[in-house]
N, C-alpha and C positions, 0 to 999 in steps of 0.2 A: 583401409588402415585405421586403427583406433586413434582417436585424438589423445593427445597428452593431457593428463589431469593437471588442472591449475592448482598451485599450492594454496591452501587456505590462508586466510588472514592470520589465523592463530599460529600456523606453522611459520609464516613470515615474521611475525612478532617474536616468536621463540628464537628463530635464527638470529634476528637482530639483537635480542637480549644476550644470547650466548656470545655473539661477536663483541658486543660492548663489554661484557664481563671479562672476556679474555684480554681485551685491550686495556682495561683498567688494571688487571692483574699484572700484565707486562709493565705498565707504567709504574705501578707501585714497586715492583721488583727492581726497576731501574733506580728508583729513589732510595732504596734501602742499600746501605753499604754491604759489600760481599761478606765481610767478616761477621757482621751482625746477622746476615741471612744464614750463614753457616751455623752460628751459635743458636739461632732460633730453630733451625732444622734439627740440630743435635738435641736440643731440649725437647722438641716434639717427639723425636725418635725415642728418647729416654722415657718420656711420659707414656708413649704407646707400649713400650716394653713393661713398664710398671703396671699399667692397666691389664695387659695380657697375663702377667704373672698373678695379679690379684684375682682375675677371673678363673685362672687354673686352680688357685688355692680354694676359692669358693666352690668350684665344681667338685674338687676332691672331697671337701668337707660335706657337700651334699650327698656324694656317693657313699661316704662313710655313714652319714646319718641314715640314709635309705637302707644300707646294709644292717645297721643297728636296729632299725625299726622292723625289718624282716626277721631278724633274730629274736626280737622281743615277741613278735607274733608267734613264731615257732615255739618258743619257750612256754608261752601261755597255752598253746594248743597241747604241748607235751604234759603240762601240769594238769590240764583238764582230762586228758587220756589217762594219766596216772591215777587221778581220783576215781575215774570210772572203773579202772582195773581193781583198785582197792575195794570199791563198793561191790563188785562182782565177787571178789575173793571173800569178803565178809558174808555176803549172801550165801555163797557156796558153803562156807564154814558153818553158818547158822543152819542151813538145810541139812548138812551132814550130821551136826550135833543133834538136831531134832529127829533125824532119821534113826540114829543109833539109840537114842533114848526111847524111841517108839519100839524098836526091836527088843530092847531089854525088858520093857514092860510086858510085851506080848510073848516073850520067851522064844524068839526066833533066832 
């Protein structure tokens, strides 16, 4: 049968520290009057709600900003494509004008 592993000194220290911390917390809770404890718990809950609401607001603003940035990129790309189409149209018009002028000179 395998022998049982001995707990390391670090594990023992950690357990003792946790036990001491819990004992100190219980002791502090006993010294704080119940009505004050409830008031503190309520204010902590309210604070957490406020923080969560603020986080949600920031996230939605970031989402909107990201969407706006995406729209800006798309608009820039559309503008570039529009300019390219205009250049192609001008080039085609120039070629057509040059071609018709050449036909008139040659009598075609």
